[in-house]
N, C-alpha and C positions, 0 to 999 in steps of 0.2 A: 699415305704409302707411296713409294716412289721407286725409281731406279737410279743408281749412281754409277758413274764411271770416272776414270781419271788416270793420270800417269805422273811419275816423278822421274825426271831425266838427269838431274844433277848438272854436270858440265857437258853432257852429251846433247845432241841435237835431234829433235823429232821432226820428221818431214811432214809438212802441212798439218800442223796440230789441230787447227780448227776443223778441217775435214775429218781427220781421224776421230776426234771427240764426237763429232756429229754422227759418224757412222756407228760408233759404239753406242751412243745414246739411242739411235734409231732402232738398234737391235732390242732395246728394252722398252719400246713404245707401249707394250701391253701393261707394263708396270706403272706408266705415267702418261696416259692419253690426254691429260688436261693441259699439257704445256711442257716445254723443254727449253733449256738454255745451256750454254757452255761459257767457260771463262779460261782464257789462256794467260798464264802468269809466268814469271821468270822461273824456269826450271820445273814448272808444274802446270798441269792442265786439269780442270774439273768440269764434269758434265752432269746433267740432272734431267730426269723426266718426271713429271709431276702428276700425282693423283690427289686432287684437292679435297681435303677433309677438314683440316684445322687451319684457320687463317686463310680463307678462300681467296681473298683479294690481295694479300700483302705478304705472302710467303715465298716470293720469287727466289729461286736458287740457281747457281751458287750465290751465297750471301756473304757479305763482309760484315765484320763487327764494327762498332762505332769508331774504334781507333784506326781501322783500316789495316791492322796487322794480320788478322786471321780471316780466312775464307773457308766456308763449309759447303759440302754437299752431303745431304742427309736423307736417309731412307728410314721411315718408321714413325713412331709416335713417342713423345715424352708425356706420359699420362699425368704426371704431377707438375706440369709446366706452370699451372696457375700459382701453385704454392711457391715454386722456385722463382717465378717472376717477382712475387712479393718480397721474397728473401733478398733478391738482388736490388730491388728498389730501395729497400732499407739501407743498402750499401751505397746508395747514390747513383745507381745505374739507371739510365733512361732508355725507354724502348720506342722504336719507330713503328713496330708492327704488332699484331696480336698473335703471331705464330709461335709455335713451340720451337721452331728452328732457331729463331733469334734468341730465345731463352737458353737453349743448349749452347749456342755459340758464345753468348756473353758469360755464361757460367764457366765455360772452358777458358775464356780469356781471363776470368777472375781467379780461378782455382787450378787451372791446368788439368792434368789427368785425375786429380783428386775429385773432380766434378763427377766422375763416373759413379762414385759411391752414393751420390745423392739422386741419381736418376732412377725413376720407376718407369720403365718403358720397354718397348720392343724396337730395336734400332740397329742400324749399321751406318757409320758415318766416316768421312775423311775430312780433316781440317789441315789446311796449309798455313804454316807460320812463315810469313814473308821475311821477318827479321832474322830468324834463326835458320831459314831455308830447310825446314823440317816438316815432314808429312806424318800426321797421326791418324791411325785408323782404329776403330773399336767396334765391338759387336755386343749385343745384349747378353745377359747372363744365361738364359735358357737356350739361346740359339734360334730364336723365332725368325729373325731376318738374316738372309744370307749375305756373304761377302767373300769374293774370290780374288786371287792375285797371281801374278807371275812376273818373272824377270825375263827380259828378252833383249839381247845385245846391250846389256848394262842399263836398260830402262825398266823401271818398276811400273806395272800396270795393275789396276784393280777394277772390279765391277760387281754389281749385284748378282749377275748371272754370267755363266761362262760363255754363252753365245755372244756376249759383247766383247769378250777377250779374243774370240775367234775372228773378230773384225780387224785386229792388229795385223798389218801386212807381214806375210811370211809365217804366220802361225798356222800350224796344221794340227788337226785333232788326231791323236793317236791313243789307243786304249792302253791303260796301265794294267798288265796282267796281275799284279799284286792286288790292285783295287778290285779286279774281278774275283779273285780268290776270296777277298774279304767280303764282298757282296754275297757270294754263294756260301758264306759261313755265317755272317752276322746280319745280313740284309742291307748293309750299307758299308761304304769305306770307313776306315778309321781316320778321322781328320788329324792332320791337315791334308791327307791324301784325297784325291778325287779320281774319277775314272780317266781323266785326261792327263797324259804324261806332261809334266812341266807346269801344271796349273794346280795351285793349292787353295785350301779354304782356311780363312781365319777362324779359329775355333771359338766357340761361345765363351763369353766372359773374358775375352782377351783384348789387350790394347797393343798395337804395333806402332813402333816409331821407325820411320825410314828417313835416313839422311846420308848423303854421300853415296857410297855403294853398300851400305850396311842396313840391316833391318833387325830390330830387337823387339821381341814379343814377351809379354808377361801376363799372368793371370791377375785380374783385379778382384775376383770373387771366386769362390769354389763351394760346391755342395759339400757340407760337412755334417757329421753326425757325432753324438756323444759316445764315449767309450761304453762298452757293455756294463750295465749296472748304474750308469750315470744319467740315464734318460730321465726326462721330467716326470715326476710323480704328482703333479698338481691334481687337485680335486677334479674329477671328470666334468662336473658341472661348470667349473671355472674354465676348463679347457674348451668346452663346447661354446660357452659364451664368447671367449676370446677369438675362437676360430670363426664364429658367425660374424663378429664385428669386422674382422679382417676381410672375410669373403665379400661382405656387403660393400666395404670400401673399395676393394679391388674391382668389383663390378661397376661401382659408381664412377671410378676414374676412367674405366674403359667405355663408359657411355658418353664421354666428352667428345663432341664432334660438332661441326657446323652443318652436318648432313644427318639424315635419319640413320639409326643403328638398329639392325635386325638381329636375329639369333637363330642358330641352327638348333634343331630339335630332333635328336635321334630316337627318343623314346626311352633312353636309359637315365640313370640317376644324375649323371654329371651335367648333361645339357639341360635336363629338366630344372636342376638347381639354378643354373645360369639364367634360363629364361624366366623362372619364377622371381628371381631377384631383379632382372632387367625390367620386367613388366611394371613393377612398382615405380620405376624411374622414368618411364616413357610417357610423356604428357599426351601424345597423340595415339597411344596404343602401340603394340609391338607386332612387327611382322616376323613370323617364324617360317623356317624352311627345313624340309625333310627329303630324304631319299627313300623311295619304296622299291621293293623288288617283287618280281613275279614268283620267285621261289619262296616257299614258306619258311625254309630253314634260315633264310637271310632277312626276311621281311619283319619289320617292327612297326608297321603302320597302325596297328590297333592301339599300341601304347602312345604313339605320336598323336593320334587323334584324341585320346584321353587327356593328354597333357595340354594340348592346344585348346580343347574345350574347357578344361578346368581354368586355364589362364585367360580365356577369352581373346586369344590372339587371332590375327588374320593369317591363316596358315596356307602355305604353298608347298606343293610336292612335285617331285620329278620321278617318274618311274624309270627304273634302270633294268631293262631286260638284257639278255645275253647279247643280242645284236647291237644294242646301244653301247655296251662295254667295248666290243670289238671295233665299232665305228670310230670311237674317240681314242683308242689306245695309242695310236701313233702320235696324236696331239699330246697325250700324257707324257710320253717319253721325250718329246721335244721340250716340254715344260720342265720336267724334273731333271733332265740332262744326265741321267744315269740309268743303267739297267735296274730292274726291280723284279722281285719274286712273287708279288701279289698283284691282283687286279684292283684292289681296294681303292687306289687313287682315282680310278676312272669315274665311279659314281660321284665322287666329290668334285671332280672337274665339271661334270654336268650340273651339279648342284650350284656351284659358283656361277655358272652361266645363267641359271635360272634367276639367281639373285640380281645379277647385272641386268638381265632383261626386264626385271621388275623395277629397275631404276634405282637400285641401292648400291652402295659402295662399301659398307661396313657391316660385318656380322660378328657376334660373339659366339664362341664355341666352348665345348667342355673339355677339350684336350688338356692333358697335364694332370688331371685328377687321379687317373689310374697309377701314374708314376709316383706322384707326390704322396698319395694316401693309400698305396698298396692295394690297388684294385684289380690287377691282372691275375689270371689263373696261375701264371708262373710263380707268383709269390706263395700261393696256397700249395701248389704242387711241390715247391722246394721244402715247405714245412712238412708235408706228408712224407716226402722222400727221406728227410732226416729222421723222422719218426720211425719209418720202416727200417732204415739202415741200422737202427739200434737193436732190432731183432730181425735180421735178414732172413731167417728161416720161418718167420710167421706166415701162416696161411690166411690170416684174417686181415692184417694191416693193408696188404696191397689192394683189397676191395675198396679202400677209401678213394682210389683213383676214379672209380665209377661215380662216386658222389661229386667229384670235381668236374667231370666232363659228361654230364647226362646227355648232351647233344651228340656225343661220339658213340653211336649205337654199336659200332664194332667192338668196343671194350666189353660189352656185356657177354660176349662170346669167348673172351680170352681167359686163360687160367691165371691164378695168382702169380705163378712162376714167370709167365710171359710178361705180365704187367710190371713185375719187379725188375725184370731184365730190361724191358722197353724204357722205363722211366729212370733207369740208371741207379737203382737202389743198391749202393755199395758203400760199406763203411770205410773202404780203402781210399775213396775219393773225397771224403768229407772235408779234408784239409785244403782242397783246391779252392782258391778264392773265386773261381768261376763255377763252383758246384751247383749253384742255383739254376744256371742256364745250360747245364750239360745236355739235357734232352733236346732243347731247341737247337743248340749248335750241332748236335749229332744228326738230328733230322734234316736240318738245312744243308749240312755238309754232304749228305747223300746225293744232292743234286750235282755234285762235282764229278759223279760217275760219267757224265756226258761230256766232260772236257775232252778236247783233242789230245793226242799224245804229245804234240808240241807244246800246248799250254801246260799240261801236267809237268812236262820237263822244265819249263820256265819257272814254275812255282814250287818245284820239288823240295828245295832247300829252305823254303820259307814256311813259318808257322804263324798263322793268323792269331791263334789263341795265346801264343807266347808274347806277341806284340801287345795284345790286349792286357795281359797280366802286367807287362812293363809300364803300361799307362796308368795303372792304379796308384792312388796316393799312398804315402807311407803309413798313414793312419788306418788304412783299410782293414787290416787284420784285427784292429781293436774294436771294430763295430759289431753290433748284433747281426746275425745272419740275414734277417729281414732287411736291415739297412744296407748291408752289402749288396743284396739283390736289387734294392731300389737304386743304389748308385749306378750299377751297371745299366739298368734300364733308362735312367734319367740322363746319364752322361753320354750314352752312346746311341741307343735306338731312338730316343726321343728327338734329339737334334738331327741325327743322321737319316732317319726315315719318316717318323710321324710328323715332325714340324716342317720337313722339306718336301718329300714326295707326296705326303697326304695333306700338308698344311699350306705354307706360304706359296709353293709353286703351283698348286692346283687352284688356289684362290686368285693369285695374281695373274695367272694365265688369262683370266677373264676380268682383270682390273678390279678385283674385290679384295679388301683388307680383312683378314681374320684377326680377332682379338681374343685373348685367352686369360680370363680372370684367375684360373687356378695356377697360372704360371707367374703371377705376381711374386716377386722374390721374397716379399715379407711372408707370404703364405708358405713358400718353399722352406724358408728358414724355420718358421713356426712348426711345421710338420716334422722337420728333421729332428727336432728336440723331443718330440713326443715318445712316450713309451710304446714299443712295438705293438703291444696288446690293444692300444687305443686305435691303431690303424687296422690290424688284422687280428680279430678276436676269434680264437679257435679257427674256424674256416669261414668266418664272415668278413668279407673284404670291406674296406672303407668304413669301418664301424663308426668312427667319430663323425664322418660326413653324414651318415644316416641319421645321427642324432640331431645334427644341425638342420637337416632337411625335413625332419618329422613335423607334420602339421603344415608344411608349405608345399609338399609334393604328395600327390595321392598315394595311398597305401599300395594300390595295385602296381605302381611303379617303384615305390620305395622297397617293397618286399619281393619283387620279382627276381628270379634267378638271373645272374649276369649272362648276357648274351654278347659275346665279343663282336665288334664290327667286322663283318666279312662280306665278300662279294663273290658271285660265281667265278670260277677260275678257268681252267682249260675248256670247259663246256661252252664258255662264251664265244669261242672261236670255232666251234664244231657245227654250227648251224648251216643250213643250205644257203644262207645269205652272207656267209663269212666274206670279208673283204679280200680283194685280190692279193694284198700285200702278205697275207698269212702264208699262202702256198708259195709265193715267190721267195720270201725270205727264209722259209723253212725247207726249201728245196736242197737237194744234194749240191747243186751248183753253187748256190749262195753260201752254204755252210763250208764248202771247200774253199771258197774265196776268202772268207773271214778267217778260216783255219783256227777257230776257237773251240769248236765242238766236233764230236765224232759224228759224221753224217749217217753212218749205219745205225748207231745207237739212237740218234735223234729221230731217224725215220721210223723206227719201231715205236718210239714214244709218241710221235705224231699220230700214227695209225691207232694206237691205243686210245689217245685222247679224242680223236675224231670219231671213234666208235663208241664213245661214252663209257669206256672201261676204266678210266683213271679216277680212282676214288681217294687215294691216299695223299698225304701232304707232299711226299717226295715227287710223285709224278706231276702234280699240279704246279708245284713251285718250280720244278725243272722246266716244264713247258713254258711257263710265263717268263722264267729267267732267260732261257735261250731265245725266245721270241723277242723279248725286250732288248736283249743285247744285239740281236740282228737288226732291230729297228734303229738302235743307237748307232751302229756301224753305218747303216744306210743314211741316216739323217746327218751325222756329224763328220765321220771320216771321209765318206765319199763326196758329200756335198761341199765340205770345206776345201777339198782338192780341186773342185771344178767351179765353185761360185765366184762371181765377180762382185766386189763390194760396191755399194752405192757411191756415186761420184759427186753428190751434192748434199747439202744439209740445210734445212729450213728451220730456223729457230722460232720459238714462240714470239720473239720480238720482231720477226720478219726479216732478219738478216740472212741472206743466202750467200754461201761461199761455194764456188765451183773450181774444180781443177781445170 
């Protein structure tokens, strides 16, 4: 895993390109502490920071292909590089190193953009074509690895993280009000938009070609589902065997490394399956890592211990109390580079730090299973809502919501009418392609009550949900409702929040690479073809995964009720040891300066949260959202206006360039 930076200037001139690339690369040192280098070429400059995992001694980047025509800077892993290297050797291509970087580069030199179809990996890369004076950038299918870009004064810049782009002279961080509106509706911006005005994100499964003053982007893969009634009806036993074979192979490929590979263990089905598969492939035993909580409603340590004991792993835990969440929350926002509505990334930040302190660089995780195999409550909830909408006056059907959310004790006191209204049970809205997510969007949007009048005015004529509808593929209306809901979750929340704010950015902040067997594109494609009942059978989520796991995962974990990963929210900042920044950034003075939120309304919210009276989603999400936005403003817009860039760069080869 690494950090990549670069520029394409065409016929324009970049002042002191070596120093510029060095400063950009320095901003990504956490992504690649094992080495760095830069290469200034005609019309193009490439930089790289390295976290050594595959090809420890011979993977120096930026790297040229054997012909000298192509130069690459690469972030990520090509998990099937061994097989691809054999394929290329049969074509007469010789290799100088044992790295997956060289395999990717030579494959691109041999097949061009068609090489992307062969890759099984998590990646973001840029390849410069010296002959055609063309820059190609690409990102993996699921959006595991990040890649951002911007145009400034006719020059194209790119980087793994935005903080590197902020090192470009004259670049100032300014928040995009539309992005903030999207975050306070969907939990994340709609790519390619980012919270930074003028800075965009290359969307997952996209390849971009930059030449002259033009940039062309196309999708090389998309999540697709069969039409309703056309889903696979293979024998369940055959499906189970096929899925198990794919999952084992996906795990096997992600165990490839020249360093030890560990595994996260949450205590749920997904991470337990990953660890159970990985332990059979680890010659020296498996290291597992978990987060524990002081609060019983969040803690899963009993199940974590059960699984670790069953597998015989060397298990490590980090306890995350409320004070610990508050103490690292500024670091979390610096890492994720965007406002967030939940504190859930903070424990994962501390967990990756534990991994690194234990001397490891790579961990497997269970992310992706809930999206790919319909594991989230929102999928069951949408099914119940559709069921209730067919008889909206029923007094019995709304009680099904209590079965869905046994951990939400307030539901037991509500009337059927209230539950039907709260969950949006309405036959009139069934035709909306966003129907499955209406309750989430409605609940999250309530946080916008705290927007300032100026911010409300700026976004008044904009509709986040309408833009989301416009992003849906033409075939969307032909899919089963469950598949529609899965597409929304997999294409937007997964890359926009789960894999960024909770995934890559929390792990790489501590120089740790996360790997996700369930996001192997072969598994994604396989699951997409399945009949919906194989994924969500009645109200049993991930039914087909349970069949694969049976006999490999203890029944106490296999049959336990799903407990979504959550962390203490506003109460984390209410303790007597709360950090100074909370009071400072949530003060009337700071709120008036940012002019994004209503100081009077926020003050009431803060008092409510500090008194421990905030129990609902809206208050907690609003508090975290406002606080994280204020941290974002403090960290990026104010610091970028006053900071002085580094004036020298030391490469891993020992060449120092000074202004």
